[in-house]
N, C-alpha and C positions, 0 to 999 in steps of 0.2 A: 599264791595260787597253786592248787594241787596239780601234779603231773597227770597227763593222760594215762589211763590204764595200759598195760602192756599185754597184748594178745599173743600168746605163744602157740604156734601152729606146727604140729609135729610132722615128722618124716614117715614115709611108708617103709616097712610094715609095722611101725611102732604105734604108740599111743601117748596120751598127754603126760604120763609119768616119766617119759624120757627127759622132761624138763625139770626134774626135781631139784637139781643143783642150781639151775637158773632161777627157779621160783624162790628158793631160799635166799640167794644173793640179792635178787632184785627187791624182795620184800624188806630185807634188812637195810637196803639203800633207800627205802621209802616209796617204792613203786607198788601199786596194786597190780596183780597179775591175774589173767584169765587163761586157762589152758583147756580147751575142749577136746574131747575125743572125736576123731573123724573116721568115717562119715557120721558116726553117732547112731542113734536108734533107728534112723531111716536110711539104710544103706543103699541109696540110689547111686547111679553112676554118672552124676552131673555136677561138676565143680561149681557151676553157677548156683544151683540149688543149695549146695553146702554153704556157699558164701551168704546167701539170703538167710539161712538159719543162724549162722554165726552172728550176723548183724543184729539179730533179735536179742542176743545176749548183752549187747552193748548199747546203752542209751545215748551216748554222745561220741566225742572224739576218742580215738584209741591209736596205739602204735603197734602195728603187726610185726611180729618176728617169726619168719617162716623158714623151716629147714626142709630142703628138698621139695617134697610135695607141698609142704606148707608155704614155700615160696611161690609155687604156682597159684595157690589160693589167694595170695596177696594181690595178684593181678586181677582176679575176679572181684575181690573186695574193692579195689580201686575203681574198677569199671562201674560198680554199683553205688559206691559211697565215697568218692574221692575227697569230698569236702570235709569228711570226718577223720581223715588220716593226715596228721601233721608231720609224720616221719615213718620210715619203714626200714626193716633189717632183713636182708636176704642171705641165707646161709646154705652153702652147698646146693645151689640151684641154678636154673637157667631161665631165659625168657622164651627160647624157641620151642616149637612143638616137637613131638616125636618124629624121628626119621622113619622111613619104611622099615629099616632094620630093627629099630627099637620096638616098633609096633609088632613086628613078627615075634620078637622076644617076649613081649607082654602076652601075646596070644599063647605062646608055648608055656609061659609061667601059669596062666589060667588053666591050661590043660593039666599041668603037673599038680596044681592044687586040687583039681577035681578028681584026678585019677590016682594020684600017688600020695596025696596028703601033705601035712605041714612039714614033716621031717625032710622029705625030698625037696620041698620048696625052700626051706632054710639052707639046706646044703648048697643050693644054687645061689642064694642071695649072700650068704656070709662073706665069701671072698671079695664081693664087690663093695661091701658096705664099710669095710675097715681098712685102715692103713696097716703096714707091717709092724708098727710100733704099738698097736692097740693092746692094752693089758687084757689078759684072758678074762678077768672078772668083768670087764666092760662088755666083751662079746657075749659072755654068759647072761649078763643082765639084759642086753638087747634081745637075745633069743627068748628069754622068759617073757618079756613084754610082748614080743611078736606072737608067741605061742598062745597068749590069752585072747587074741583077736579071732572072732568067728571067721570061718572060711568064706562065708557069704560076704562079709565086709571086705575081706582081702580081694576077692574077685571083683566086687563092685568098684573098689578103689582102682584096681588095675584098668578096668574099663573106663573109668573117669579120666585117668591120666592119659590113656591112649587117645581119648576123644577131645582132649583140651585143645583150645585154639593156640595159634602162634601169638605170643604176647610181646613181641619185640616193639611193635608200634605203641602198645600200651606202656611199655617200660619207658619209652621216650617222652611220655606225657606225665610221668611220676615226678612232678616238679617240686618235691619236698626233700629235705635231707634224707639220705639213704646210706646205709652201711652194707657192704657186701663182704662176707667172710667165706673163705674156701680153704679146705685142707690141701696141702701140697700134693698129697698122695690120693686125692679123690679121683677114682677112675670112672665114676658114673656121671658126674658133672665136673670135669677137670678144670684146673685153673684158667685155661683158655676161655672156657665158657663164662667163668666169673668175670674175667677181664672184659669180655664182650658186653656182659650185663652192666658192669660199672661204666662202660663207655656210653651205653644207651641211656642210662639214668642221668638226668640233667645235673643233679647235685649229689654226687656219690663219692665215697672213699672205699678203697679195696684193702682188705687185710688177708694175707696168705699165712696159713699156720703150718709150719714145717712139721712133718711127722704125723699129720692127721689125715684120715681118709674122708669118707662121705658123711660121717656123723660126728662132726667136730664138737657139738655140745656134750656128747657122751665121752668122746676120746680126750678132749682137753677142756673140761668144764671151767677150770680156773681162768684160763686165757680167754675163753669166750665170755665169761662173766665180766672180766675186766674190760674187754672191748665194748660190751653192751652198756655197761654203766658209764663209761667215759662218753660214749656216743649219746646216750640218753641225757646225761647231765647238761649237754649243750642243746639237744633237740627238744627236751621236755624236762626241765629241772624239777626235781622233787621238792616239795615244800609243804608247810602247814596249810 
């Protein structure tokens, strides 16, 4: 029996090609991958509508793998189509909603994007996204991906993230095998948030990656690929 396709949901402010290393490794291991760009051609500010559009790409069961923002979207997918999700992977993300302080920060980021442009925005984001051991080439690649995103999409995404609901109750209902991965040096969704998420999920394992920040698939692709393939081999074995 063929394995369920793997749906790769990227982090903000990046795009689907942040997953290039994972797509290559997963496909070599026999898994079909789908990696949409979010929010896509309809940059609205509602994660629920994003989830509805993503579901149209997938005819049946699938395994979502979400990094940061992508993890938030997994909860929306679960609320809309839990019967189609046999397993899930949450990377550098959390279940809770934004705190008032984080909402204020998002509003300020929207202002910077509108008034000062991408360079000022990236200068604000870069120190939060990467651990101190991130290779310069990784940071440069992430910046290049982010710079390709239209300002309207970045703003719509920030608004969607700010408005998202608290998903801790939803996390408690995700009664399928789950993997939670977090960088030890993640300052945006620290290991404590990952521990809380792993405790909420009924069937979860937690992996902490030393030396990685908020974008572990980019910073430590080989280790993330290894964890993904081991997890998937048990949750959804690839086969002819």
